[in-house]
Structures are given as structure tokens and as C-alpha cells.
N, C-alpha and C positions, 0 to 999 in steps of 0.2 A: 604301587610297585610295578604292575605290568607296564604302565606308561613310562616309568623310569627306565625299565629294562629296554623297551623299544627305542627310547630316545638315545640310550647309549649304543645300542646296536646300529641305529641309523647313523650315528656319528662315526662308528667304526666302519660302516659301509662307505661313507664319504671319504674317510681316510684311506681305505683300501683302493677306491677308485682314483683318488689323487695320486697315490703311490704308483698304481698301475700305469697311469698316464705319464708320470715322471720316468718310469722305467722304459716305456715305449719311446719317449723322447731321447733318453740316453742311448737306446739301441739304434735309433736313427742317426744320431751324431756319431756313434761308433762305426756304423756302416759308411758314413760319409768320410770319416777319417781314414778308414781302411781303403776306400776307393782312391783317395788322394795318394796314400802311401803306395798302393799297388802300381799306380801310373808313374810315380817317382822312381820306383825300383826298375820299371821297364825302361824309362828314359835314361837312368843311370847305366843300365846294362848296354843300351844303344851307344851311349857316349864312350863306354869302355871298349866297345867293338869298333868304334869309328876310325881310329887311326889305321888299324890293319885293313879295314874294309876300304878306306879311302885310297890307301896305297895300292891295293889290289885292283880297284877300278881304274886308277891312273895308269898302272902298268899294262892292263888289258887294252886300254885306249891307245897307248903308245905303240904297243905291239901290233894291234890291228891296223893302225895307220901306216906303220912300216911295211906290213904285208901288202896293204893296198897300194902303196907307192911302188913296191917291187913288182906287183902284178901289173900295174899300169905301164911300167917300163917294158915288161915282157910283151904286153899287148901292142905297144908302139912298134917294137921290133917285129912282131908277127905281121902287123899291117904293112910295114916296109918290105918284109920278105914276100908278101903276096904281090906287091907292086913290082918287085924286082924279079919274080919267078918267071922262068921260061915255060914253054908248053910242057916240057918233060917233067917238071916238078911243081906245077901250079896246084895240083890236087893236095900234095903233101903240105905245101905252104898254107893252103886254105884250112886243112885240118889243124895245123899248128895255131892258126888264128882263132879258130873256134874254141880250142882248148884254152888259149890265153884269155879269150873273152869270158869264158865261164869262170876261170880262176879270178879274173878281175871283178866279176859280178859278185862272187862269193865273198871276196875280200871287202868289197864296198858294203855289203850287208853286215859284215862283222863290225865295220867301223860304225855303222848306224846303231847296231845293238850296243856296242861299247859306249858310244856317246850317250845313248838313252839311259844306260845303267848309271853312268857318271852323273847325269842330270837328275835322275831319280834320287840318287844319294844326296845331292845338294838340296833337293826339295825336301827330303826327309829331315835333313839338318835344320832347314828353315822352319819346318813344321814343329820339330821338337823344341826349338827355341821359343816359338810362340806358345806352345803348350806348357813349357816350363814356366813362363810368365803367368799363364792362366792358372796353373796349379798353385802358384804362390798366392795369387789372388783368392782362390778358393780356400787355401789354408788360413789366410788372414781373416776371411769371413767366418770360418769355423772357430778360430781362436776368439773372435769377438762374441760368438754365441756361447762358447764355453765360459768366457769371462762373466757372462750374465747368469751362470748357474752357481748358486751359493756353495754347493758341495765340490765344485771343480775350479771355479774362477780364481780362487786364491793361490793356486799353484802355477807352474810354468805353462800349463795347457792353455791358459788365458792370455799368455803373452804372444806378441806377433812373432812369427818364425823369422829366423835369421835369413840372410840373403842366399839366393841360389837354391838348387835342389838339396844341397847338404843341409841348409837351414830348415827346409820343409821336412826332411827326413828326421832330423833331430827333434823337431817340434812334435812330429807325429808319434814318436816313441813315448814322449811325455804325455801327450793327449790320450793315447791308448791306455797307458797305465792308470791315469787319473780316472778315466771312464770306467775301467774295470773295478777300481776300488769303490767308486761312487755307486756303481750298480750293485756291488756286493752289500754295501750298507743299506741301500734301499730295499733290496730283496729281503734282508734280515728284518728290517722294520715291517715290511709287508707281512712276512710270516708271523711276526709277533702280533700284529693286528688281527690276522685271521685266527690265530690260536686263542687270543683273548675273546674274540667274538664267539668261537665255538664253545669255550668254557662257560661264557655267560648264557649262551643258548641252551646248553645242557642243564644249567641250574634253573633256567626259566621253564623248561619243559619237563624237568624232573626225570630225565632219562639220558643215558650216554649217547653221544652222537659220533658218527664217523665224520672225518674232516669234510667240511662244506665251505663253499665260497660264501663271503659275507652277504651278498645279495640274496642268494637262495636261502640262507639261514634266516635272514631278517624276514623274508616273506613267510617262511614256515612259522616263525614265532608270532608274526602278526595274525596268521590264520588261527593258531592255537589259542592265542590270548584275546582274539577279537570276538 
């Protein structure tokens, strides 16, 4: 009888460990799916902002170029005024040229800043496109992993995502739901294993027990019956 009890407890302990490992695996997969989904949401938000942001960058660049062009014309006029000035108004002409040069310098810096902002936006668009393809690849790999899980693979979570970010987003919703259900089932099974082990341990020891993990319970029964 003692050996039979220990054999069952050890089997329950192995089942508990296997279920715990399976739960940890599902948690990892859920984190990976959530990570993909979070980036998809961020890229989708960027895409939604892009038209307005692109128009604003283009308008700022056009405006700064127009200001720089006007400032350059004023500077040319000021340069000509200095050359044409007589002794009585050369100082005033020189002050006019200094102001015009400062204005032209400020306008040129604005053009540089607006150009950089427009280029940065183009780079972000290119990077978002590349990341979108990478996220689709990650989603396909995760779908393949989920396809190999018997509790999950039979549903849509194991199917390859549809094209584009919309396809990844739709797949992630199914995957998250499937993982949630599978985790709930595994947790219930693990609780049943632990409960069964505690009931058997209480019978073997002849005393009521507070809930214990299967490993600690098995070791306690081994010491008591050994």
C-alpha cells in the first residue's frame, strides 16, 4: 500500500510538472503574440497619422523655401544698396545689409530644419514598411508554433495571418483568445491534479492537510512512509 500510494503521488507530481511547463510555454507564446500585436497597433496608428503629418511637413518645407527665397532677394537688394550708397548714407545701407543677412541666415536654417523633418518622415515610413514585413514574419512563425500545440492548433490561431498589418491584427485576436482558453483548461487540470494529490496524501498520512504543492507533498509522504 505505501509503495502504491507513493507511485501514484509520483505520477501526479510528474503530471503537475508537465502541466506547469505547458502553462509556462503558453505564457511565453501569449507574451510573444501580445508583443506583435502592440507593435502592429503602433504602426497602424502611425499610418493613420501619416497623411496629415506628410502634408504638414510638405507645407512647412514649401513655406520655409519661399521665405528663404524672399530673404535672399532682400539680401541682394541690400548688397546692391551698399555698393550704390554715397558717403552720407553708407552706414544706413550697411545696417540694412546686416539685417538682411541675418534674416537670410535664419531662413536658410529653417529650410535645413524643414528638409530634415521631411527626410526623417520618409525614413520612418521606410522603417515602418520594413518592420511591417518583419512583424508578419514573426506572426507566421508564431502561428506555426501554435499549430503544433494540440489544444490550440486546430483553430484559426494556427493558420497563417492574412496579408498586411490588418491580417496580423485579425490573427492576433484569434491567437490571444485561443491561448486564453487553453490556459484556462490547463490551469483547471493542474488544480485537479494538485487536489487529487492532497486528498491522497491526507489518506496516506491519516491527517488533514492544508493545500500543498505535489513535490512538497510527495517528499513529506516519502519521509512519513519511509
